C-alpha positions in Angstrom: 93.1 172.9 89.5 96.6 174.0 88.4 97.0 177.1 90.6 95.5 175.4 93.7 97.9 172.5 93.2 100.9 174.7 92.8 100.3 176.6 96.0 99.2 173.5 98.0 102.4 173.3 100.0 102.1 177.0 101.0 98.5 176.6 102.0 99.3 173.6 104.1 102.2 175.3 105.8 100.0 178.2 106.7 97.4 176.0 108.3 100.0 174.0 110.2 101.6 177.2 111.6 98.2 178.5 112.7 97.4 175.2 114.4 100.7 175.1 116.2 100.4 178.7 117.3 96.9 178.2 118.8 97.6 174.8 120.3 94.8 172.5 121.6 92.4 171.0 119.1 93.7 170.3 115.6 91.2 172.5 113.7 92.5 171.3 110.4 92.1 167.6 111.3 90.6 165.5 108.5 87.0 164.2 108.7 85.9 163.2 105.1 86.3 164.1 101.5 84.2 163.4 98.4 85.4 163.7 94.8 83.2 163.4 91.7 84.0 160.8 89.1 83.6 163.4 86.3 86.9 164.9 85.2 88.0 168.1 83.4 91.0 168.8 81.2 94.0 170.9 82.2 93.9 174.2 80.4 90.1 174.0 79.8 87.6 176.8 80.6 86.4 174.6 83.5 89.9 174.4 84.9 90.1 178.2 84.8 86.8 178.4 86.6 87.8 176.0 89.4 91.0 178.0 89.8 89.1 181.3 90.0 86.6 180.0 92.6 89.1 178.3 94.9 91.3 181.3 94.8 88.4 183.5 95.8 87.5 181.2 98.6 91.1 181.2 100.0 91.3 185.0 99.8 88.0 185.5 101.6 88.6 183.1 104.5 90.6 185.6 106.6 87.6 188.0 106.7 84.4 185.9 107.0 83.4 182.5 108.4 81.3 181.9 105.3 81.5 182.8 101.6 80.3 181.5 98.2 81.5 182.3 94.8 80.4 181.5 91.2 82.8 181.5 88.4 82.6 184.4 85.9 82.2 182.0 82.9 79.2 182.5 80.7 78.7 178.7 80.4 75.6 177.1 81.8 77.9 174.9 83.8 79.5 177.6 85.9 81.5 176.4 88.9 80.1 177.3 92.4 82.3 177.2 95.5 81.5 177.6 99.2 83.2 177.4 102.5 81.8 177.4 106.0 83.9 177.7 109.1 82.8 177.2 112.7 81.4 180.6 113.4 82.7 180.8 117.0 86.4 180.5 116.1 88.8 183.3 115.4 89.4 184.5 111.8 93.0 183.0 111.7 91.6 179.6 112.5 89.1 179.9 109.7 91.8 181.1 107.3 94.2 178.3 108.1 91.4 175.6 107.9 90.0 176.7 104.6 93.5 176.9 103.0 94.3 173.4 104.4 91.0 172.1 102.9 91.8 173.6 99.5 95.2 172.0 99.7 93.5 168.6 100.3 91.1 169.2 97.4 94.0 169.9 95.2 95.6 166.5 96.0 92.6 164.4 96.8 90.3 165.6 94.1 92.8 166.8 91.4 91.0 167.4 88.1 87.6 166.2 89.5 84.7 168.3 88.3 83.4 168.5 91.9 84.7 167.9 95.4 84.1 168.5 99.0 86.3 168.4 102.1 85.2 168.5 105.8 87.9 169.3 108.3 87.4 169.8 112.1 86.7 173.5 111.8 85.6 174.1 108.2 83.9 172.7 105.1 84.8 173.5 101.5 82.9 172.4 98.4 82.9 173.2 94.7 81.0 171.8 91.7 78.7 172.8 88.8 75.6 171.7 90.7 73.1 174.3 91.9 73.5 173.3 95.5 73.5 176.7 97.2 70.5 177.4 99.4 69.2 173.8 99.0 68.6 171.5 102.0 70.7 168.3 102.2 70.3 166.0 105.2 72.2 163.1 103.7 74.4 161.4 106.4 78.0 161.5 105.2 79.9 160.7 108.4 78.9 159.5 111.9 81.0 158.4 114.8 80.2 157.6 118.4 82.8 157.0 121.1 84.2 157.8 124.5 83.9 155.6 127.6 80.6 153.8 128.0 78.0 155.9 129.8 74.6 155.2 131.3 70.9 156.1 130.9 71.4 159.3 132.9 74.2 160.5 130.6 72.1 159.6 127.6 69.2 161.7 129.0 71.6 164.7 129.5 72.9 164.2 125.9 69.4 164.3 124.5 68.6 167.4 126.5 71.8 169.1 125.3 71.0 168.2 121.7 67.5 169.4 122.2 68.8 172.8 123.3 70.5 173.1 119.9 67.2 172.6 118.1 65.3 174.9 120.4 67.9 177.6 119.8 67.8 177.3 116.1 64.4 178.8 115.2 64.3 182.1 117.2 68.0 183.0 116.8 68.4 181.9 113.2 72.1 181.5 113.8 74.2 179.0 111.8 76.3 178.1 114.9 74.7 176.9 118.2 76.0 175.6 121.5 74.1 174.0 124.4 74.5 171.9 127.5 72.8 169.8 130.1 74.4 168.6 133.3 77.7 167.0 132.3 77.2 167.1 128.6 77.9 169.8 126.0 76.8 170.0 122.4 77.3 172.2 119.4 76.1 172.4 115.8 77.0 174.3 112.7 75.0 174.8 109.5 76.3 176.0 106.1 75.1 179.7 106.1 73.4 179.4 102.7 70.5 177.7 104.4 67.6 179.8 105.8 66.7 179.7 109.5 64.0 177.1 109.0 66.2 174.8 106.8 69.0 175.1 109.3 66.7 174.1 112.2 65.4 171.1 110.2 69.0 170.0 109.4 70.1 170.4 113.1 67.0 168.4 114.1 67.9 165.6 111.7 71.5 165.6 113.0 70.4 165.5 116.6 68.1 162.6 115.8 70.9 160.6 114.3 73.0 161.0 117.4 70.2 160.2 119.8 69.2 157.0 118.0 72.7 155.9 116.8 75.0 156.6 119.7 73.4 154.6 122.5 75.2 155.3 125.8 78.4 156.7 124.1 79.7 159.8 125.8 81.1 161.4 122.6 79.5 161.6 119.2 79.4 163.5 116.0 77.4 163.4 112.7 78.0 165.3 109.5 75.1 165.8 107.1 75.2 167.5 103.7 74.4 171.0 105.1 75.1 170.8 108.8 76.8 168.8 111.6 76.3 168.3 115.3 78.6 167.0 118.1 78.2 166.2 121.8 80.7 165.3 124.5 81.0 164.7 128.2 82.4 167.6 130.2 86.1 167.4 130.5 86.4 165.5 127.2 86.6 168.6 125.1 85.5 166.6 122.1 88.9 164.8 122.1 87.2 161.6 121.2 86.4 163.1 117.8 89.9 162.9 116.4 90.0 161.1 113.1 92.2 158.0 113.2 94.5 157.0 110.3 94.1 153.7 108.6 95.2 152.0 105.4 96.1 154.2 102.4 97.6 157.4 104.0 94.8 157.4 106.6 92.0 157.3 104.0 89.5 154.6 103.2 87.6 154.7 99.9 84.1 153.7 99.0 81.2 154.8 96.8 79.2 157.8 97.8 76.4 160.0 96.5 76.9 163.8 96.7 75.2 166.5 94.7 71.8 167.7 93.5 72.1 165.7 90.3 72.8 162.4 91.9 76.4 162.4 90.5 78.4 159.6 92.1 81.6 160.5 94.0 84.4 158.6 95.6 84.2 159.3 99.3 87.4 159.3 101.4 87.1 159.1 105.2 89.4 158.8 108.2 88.9 155.6 110.2 85.4 154.7 108.9 83.5 151.5 108.2 81.2 151.5 105.1 77.7 150.1 105.0 75.9 151.5 101.9 76.6 154.5 99.7 77.7 157.5 101.6 76.4 156.4 105.0 78.6 154.6 107.5 79.1 154.5 111.2 82.2 154.0 113.4 81.4 153.0 117.0 84.2 153.2 119.6 82.9 151.8 122.8 
């Protein structure tokens, strides 16, 4: 990841300037990262492929909320990269977020054969797995918070999340938003999924929030190929900000990510681990 590492400071500066100019939510806020335990050598063909793919992702982010690239190598272990931005946000937010995510990959997953980073407004992943177009409902991060609510608020939450699922099948869109009473909700799929697979992923995410967040008034869950959030009106999702703890804000633990069952080290902001990649942080 030589080139990506060398331009990391420039990419990070770009994302910070965009965030400062737009104000409000920190769209480049860190959620989680996963790095494979497999490594590659500097100067190898794999290093060149990683460099090529990440450069292509960075160059595309100003023009599209989603893109995927495969390295030009003739090897059977070609590198595949993908990014997905929140489709409702302006192109400059997507561009800054993707560049910030690549910068994090360069430092967090340097020389790792595969890695993924989820920020507030975008997701970036690269590996030599054939993960494109494949469903993945593995729970990677889940957090519930806000002030304690009541049964009425929980019912509005369930209705708002249900609206996301109902909107998925006919529209076939990768981004959805819904609301019920005093609760808003949104979801985002990685656009390599078909409409049915996206619907199934959103349904799984909504189920995790309904079952796991009790009477919490804010919540979010990130699965392998989609995520969903809900928040009480007026909160704006502010309860979702990732808190720093320990080693530069990251906690480390074992995770599973990838079609081949390759084990990765998972870094998260403010999380408590239970088993493998799944953990929950409840702020009540």
